[in-house]
Every structure is written in structure tokens, then in C-alpha cells.
C-alpha positions as CSV (number, residue, x, y, z in Angstrom):
1,M,11.4,-7.0,-25.1
2,A,9.1,-9.7,-24.3
3,N,5.3,-9.7,-25.4
4,A,3.0,-8.6,-22.9
5,D,1.9,-12.4,-21.9
6,Q,5.6,-12.9,-20.8
7,R,5.6,-9.6,-19.0
8,I,4.3,-9.1,-15.4
9,G,4.5,-6.4,-13.1
10,L,5.3,-6.4,-9.4
11,I,4.2,-3.9,-7.4
12,A,6.2,-4.3,-4.0
13,G,6.1,-3.8,-0.5
14,S,8.0,-5.0,2.6
15,G,9.3,-8.6,3.0
16,R,10.6,-11.4,1.5
17,F,7.5,-12.2,-0.6
18,P,8.0,-9.7,-3.6
19,I,11.5,-11.2,-3.6
20,L,10.2,-14.9,-3.7
21,F,7.4,-14.2,-6.3
22,A,10.2,-12.7,-8.6
23,Q,12.4,-15.4,-8.3
24,A,9.3,-17.6,-9.1
25,A,8.1,-15.8,-12.0
26,R,11.5,-15.2,-13.6
27,A,12.0,-19.0,-13.4
28,R,8.5,-19.5,-15.3
29,G,10.2,-17.6,-18.0
30,L,8.6,-14.2,-17.3
31,S,9.9,-10.6,-17.4
32,V,9.4,-8.8,-14.1
33,H,9.1,-5.1,-13.9
34,A,8.8,-4.1,-10.5
35,V,7.6,-0.9,-8.9
36,A,8.4,-0.8,-5.2
37,H,7.9,1.6,-2.2
38,E,10.1,3.6,-0.8
39,L,10.9,2.4,3.0
40,E,9.3,-0.7,2.6
41,A,10.8,-2.6,0.0
42,D,13.8,-4.6,0.1
43,S,16.5,-2.8,-2.2
44,T,17.9,-6.2,-2.8
45,L,14.9,-7.0,-4.8
46,S,16.5,-5.1,-7.8
47,L,18.8,-8.2,-8.2
48,H,16.0,-10.5,-9.0
49,V,13.9,-8.3,-11.5
50,D,14.4,-6.9,-14.8
51,T,13.3,-3.3,-14.0
52,L,13.1,-1.5,-11.0
53,E,11.6,2.1,-10.3
54,W,10.9,3.6,-6.7
55,V,7.9,5.4,-5.7
56,K,6.7,6.8,-2.6
57,V,3.6,5.6,-0.2
58,G,0.1,6.7,-2.2
59,Q,1.4,7.5,-5.8
60,V,-1.0,5.4,-7.8
61,D,-0.3,7.5,-10.9
62,G,3.2,7.1,-10.7
63,I,2.8,3.0,-10.4
64,Q,0.7,2.8,-13.2
65,A,3.0,4.9,-15.6
66,A,6.0,2.9,-14.6
67,L,4.3,-0.4,-15.2
68,K,3.0,0.9,-18.6
69,R,6.2,2.0,-19.7
70,H,7.3,-1.5,-19.6
71,G,4.3,-2.7,-21.6
72,V,2.9,-4.3,-18.9
73,R,-1.0,-5.1,-18.8
74,R,-1.0,-7.8,-15.6
75,A,0.8,-7.0,-12.1
76,V,0.4,-8.3,-8.8
77,M,0.6,-7.0,-5.6
78,A,3.0,-8.3,-3.0
79,G,4.3,-7.5,0.5
80,G,2.9,-5.4,3.2
81,I,2.7,-1.5,3.7
82,G,3.0,-0.7,7.3
83,R,-0.2,1.1,8.4
84,I,1.7,3.5,10.7
85,R,3.8,4.8,7.9
86,S,0.9,4.7,5.4
87,F,-0.7,7.2,7.7
88,T,2.6,9.5,8.6
89,Q,4.7,9.1,5.2
90,A,2.4,8.8,2.4
91,R,2.3,11.1,-0.6
92,P,-0.8,10.5,-2.5
93,D,-1.2,11.9,-6.3
94,L,-4.3,12.6,-8.0
95,G,-4.6,8.9,-9.1
96,A,-4.7,8.2,-5.2
97,L,-7.2,10.9,-4.6
98,R,-9.3,9.7,-7.6
99,I,-9.6,6.5,-5.7
100,V,-10.5,7.7,-2.3
101,A,-13.2,9.7,-3.9
102,R,-15.0,6.2,-4.9
103,L,-14.9,4.6,-1.8
104,R,-17.6,4.6,0.9
105,S,-14.9,3.3,3.6
106,M,-11.4,3.5,4.4
107,R,-11.2,0.0,5.3
108,D,-8.3,-1.8,3.8
109,D,-10.3,-4.5,1.6
110,E,-12.2,-1.8,0.2
111,M,-9.5,0.5,-0.6
112,L,-7.3,-2.1,-2.4
113,R,-10.2,-3.5,-4.3
114,G,-10.2,0.3,-5.3
115,V,-7.2,0.3,-6.1
116,A,-7.5,-2.7,-8.0
117,D,-10.4,-1.3,-10.1
118,D,-8.8,1.8,-10.9
119,F,-5.8,0.1,-12.3
120,E,-8.1,-2.3,-14.5
121,R,-9.6,1.1,-15.9
122,H,-6.5,1.9,-16.8
123,G,-5.3,-1.3,-18.7
124,I,-3.6,-2.8,-16.0
125,T,-5.3,-6.0,-14.2
126,I,-4.2,-6.8,-10.8
127,V,-3.9,-10.7,-10.4
128,A,-3.1,-12.8,-7.3
129,P,0.9,-13.6,-6.6
130,T,0.0,-17.0,-5.6
131,D,-1.4,-17.8,-9.2
132,F,2.3,-18.0,-10.1
133,V,3.9,-19.3,-6.6
134,P,1.2,-21.3,-5.1
135,E,3.9,-23.4,-3.5
136,V,4.3,-20.5,-1.3
137,L,0.7,-21.3,0.8
138,A,0.6,-23.2,4.2
139,G,-0.5,-26.9,4.0
140,Q,-3.0,-28.5,6.2
141,G,-1.9,-30.1,9.5
142,L,1.3,-30.5,11.7
143,L,4.0,-28.7,9.8
144,A,6.7,-28.2,12.2
145,G,7.5,-28.7,15.3
146,P,5.3,-30.8,18.7
147,A,2.2,-32.0,18.4
148,L,-0.1,-29.8,20.3
149,S,-1.4,-30.4,23.7
150,E,-5.4,-30.3,24.6
151,A,-5.2,-26.9,26.1
152,Q,-3.1,-25.9,23.1
153,E,-5.6,-27.2,20.8
154,R,-8.6,-25.7,22.7
155,D,-6.6,-22.2,22.7
156,A,-6.0,-22.9,18.9
157,A,-10.1,-23.1,18.6
158,V,-10.5,-20.2,20.7
159,G,-8.2,-18.2,18.5
160,A,-9.6,-19.1,15.3
161,E,-13.2,-17.9,16.5
162,V,-11.8,-14.2,17.4
163,A,-9.7,-14.4,14.2
164,V,-12.7,-14.7,12.2
165,A,-14.6,-12.2,13.9
166,L,-11.9,-10.0,14.1
167,G,-11.4,-10.3,10.0
168,A,-15.2,-9.8,9.2
169,V,-15.1,-6.4,10.3
170,D,-11.7,-5.7,8.7
171,V,-9.1,-5.0,11.6
172,G,-6.4,-7.7,11.7
173,Q,-5.3,-11.4,10.6
174,T,-3.5,-12.3,14.3
175,V,-4.5,-13.4,17.8
176,L,-2.9,-14.5,21.0
177,V,-4.4,-16.8,23.1
178,K,-3.4,-18.6,26.7
179,D,-5.4,-20.9,28.8
180,G,-8.8,-19.6,26.9
181,A,-7.8,-15.8,27.6
182,V,-7.5,-13.6,24.6
183,L,-4.2,-11.6,25.3
184,A,-4.0,-9.7,22.3
185,V,-5.6,-8.9,18.9
186,E,-3.8,-7.2,15.8
187,A,-5.0,-4.0,15.0
188,V,-2.7,-1.2,13.5
189,E,0.7,-2.2,14.9
190,G,0.6,-5.4,13.0
191,T,1.7,-8.7,13.8
192,D,5.0,-8.7,15.6
193,E,3.9,-6.2,17.5
194,A,0.5,-7.8,18.7
195,I,2.9,-11.1,19.3
196,R,5.4,-8.7,21.7
197,R,2.0,-7.4,23.3
198,G,0.1,-10.2,24.0
199,G,3.4,-11.7,25.2
200,R,4.0,-9.2,27.9
201,Y,0.5,-9.8,29.2
202,G,0.5,-13.5,29.5
203,G,4.2,-14.6,29.3
204,K,5.4,-17.9,28.1
205,G,3.0,-20.5,26.7
206,A,0.6,-18.7,24.2
207,V,-0.5,-19.4,21.0
208,V,-0.6,-17.6,18.1
209,V,-3.1,-17.6,15.5
210,K,-3.2,-16.0,11.9
211,R,-6.0,-16.3,9.5
212,S,-7.4,-14.4,6.6
213,K,-10.3,-12.2,6.3
214,P,-13.9,-14.1,5.4
215,G,-14.6,-13.5,1.7
216,Q,-10.6,-12.7,1.7
217,D,-9.8,-11.8,-2.1
218,L,-6.7,-13.6,-3.0
219,R,-5.1,-10.8,-4.9
220,F,-3.8,-9.0,-1.9
221,D,-3.2,-9.1,1.7
222,L,-2.9,-12.5,2.3
223,P,-1.4,-13.6,5.8
224,A,2.0,-14.3,6.0
225,V,4.6,-15.5,8.4
226,G,8.1,-16.5,8.3
227,P,11.1,-16.9,10.4
228,Q,10.8,-13.5,11.7
229,T,7.5,-14.5,13.3
230,L,9.2,-17.6,15.2
231,E,11.9,-14.9,16.1
232,V,9.2,-12.7,17.9
233,M,7.4,-16.0,19.4
234,R,10.3,-16.7,20.5
235,E,11.2,-13.3,22.7
236,V,8.1,-14.1,24.1
237,G,8.0,-17.6,24.7
238,A,4.9,-17.9,22.6
239,S,4.5,-21.9,21.6
240,V,2.3,-22.4,18.9
241,L,1.8,-20.6,15.7
242,V,-1.6,-21.5,13.8
243,V,-1.9,-20.5,10.3
244,E,-5.0,-21.2,7.7
245,A,-3.9,-23.6,5.5
246,G,-4.2,-22.9,1.8
247,R,-4.3,-19.1,2.2
248,T,-1.4,-17.8,4.4
249,V,2.0,-17.5,2.9
250,L,4.9,-19.5,4.0
251,L,7.9,-16.9,3.7
252,D,11.6,-19.0,3.6
253,R,9.5,-22.0,4.3
254,E,12.6,-24.2,4.7
255,Q,14.2,-21.8,7.3
256,L,10.9,-21.4,9.1
257,F,10.5,-25.0,9.5
258,K,14.1,-25.9,10.7
259,W,13.9,-22.6,13.2
260,A,10.4,-24.2,14.5
261,E,11.9,-27.3,15.2
262,R,15.1,-25.8,16.7
263,L,13.0,-23.6,19.1
264,R,10.4,-26.3,19.5
265,I,7.4,-24.1,18.4
266,S,4.4,-26.0,16.5
267,V,3.5,-24.8,13.4
268,V,-0.1,-25.9,12.2
269,G,-2.1,-25.5,9.1
270,R,-5.7,-25.6,9.5
């Protein structure tokens, strides 16, 4: 068995990021011990990790016990948990109730920090996944697609201003803007549905802005975009995706950029 410094725990949610993390961590010689959330994580994660156990959303003690069985002392959180599913299908155990009892509010950031603090009390340090895969973070400037027009630049500036305000109150990370008007802001429905909703109101040509929250804890809940984001933008005719450089995860980067070029969607890091 690998020693503790060669082991990393992976608390996996939805999307491609858990798999990308596992691949990169193993390429660096680490053994990856994953605990995945049922109905969220991709079942093919098993092909990319050394061990995999499944838990229901809200089973904190179950995650900690699984990681300890494999001698894990540090772990990352990668992938999302759908907010609606977390409300309707969570099965909180005593560990989850222990964390909630210490919280002053149920906002995402405070809950995640509460989870991380509880893990540390039980001998498992939560670290940032991007410490291991910095290459997944967005760069600066025009990353793919056509250069922005002056009107698109103005919409991008409006979207960034609104996204910062939205993040400051821990509501969401995504804003849609067209011709200076805010079409949609992300709330409980998530990024894809926010884009679809805004697209219904504004038609073609919207600018999508996605930013981290002010004071974002890099250990969890970083903004992430990928080919699926562009597919949803294609559905509604959105033309520009602006992300925060150095703080946004680009999933399947090469495919993302190729798809952006093909669809003539601009991807910009700011």
C-alpha cells in the first residue's frame, strides 16, 4: 500500500472534473481513493481510480469512514452536487447534522467550509484540486473564437459587474447579458438552465459571463465550463463566453476550444 503522502482522497460529484483530476493525480504517481455521490458522479470514474466507494448526498460520516479505511489524510472535492437534488434526495447522517448545527447560515460557502473544518477535525485535510491540476484553469485573453465587438465588450463588462455582486451574496456565478440588459442570473437551477432561461428572453447574441465569488475558497466550488456549456449556448444562440482567468476550470480544454471555433463562439479569459 502507498504511504500517506502518496495517497489522495477524491470526493466526487458530477461532471468531468473528478475524472480529469484522477487522471492527473495518478500521472503524478499518487494513488487515488474516491468516494462518489450516487446519482451525481460518473460511473466510469471507477476506471481512473485505485478504489471507489459510493455514498448518498449528505453522508459525511460515510465519506470520512471510507477515506480512513484507505489511510487517506488529504482529499479534494471535485465536481458539483445539484442544488435541487441536494434538497430533494439528500440523506444526511449524524456527521451532516453535526456540521449543520455549527453553521450560522445555509449558504453554499459557509456549508462547504463547515464540511472542510469537520473533515480536518477528523484527520483529513481538504486541499484544492487545482494544486494538482493547475493546467485546467483558464488563461488570459481570447482563448477561442472570434474577437469581441465593442457591443460584446460592453455586455461582458456589465455581466462581470453583476456576477461580482451576485457572488458577494453567494447566489450564483453566471450572468447573461444582451445589449446592456441582464437576461438571467444563475440561482438554484445551475449554469445550463440559467443560459437556457436567458436565451428564451433575449434570443441570439447573448454574452455569458461566469466568475468565481469574491473571496472564493479555491478548495471547492470553482466555476467550471466545458463542451456541454457551449452546446447549451448553441441551443439558444449565445455568442460569447467570458470566464475568470486563473479561477475557472476548463473541462476537456482541447475539445472545448475546437467546438468554440466550429460554432463561432468566443471564449475569453478575463
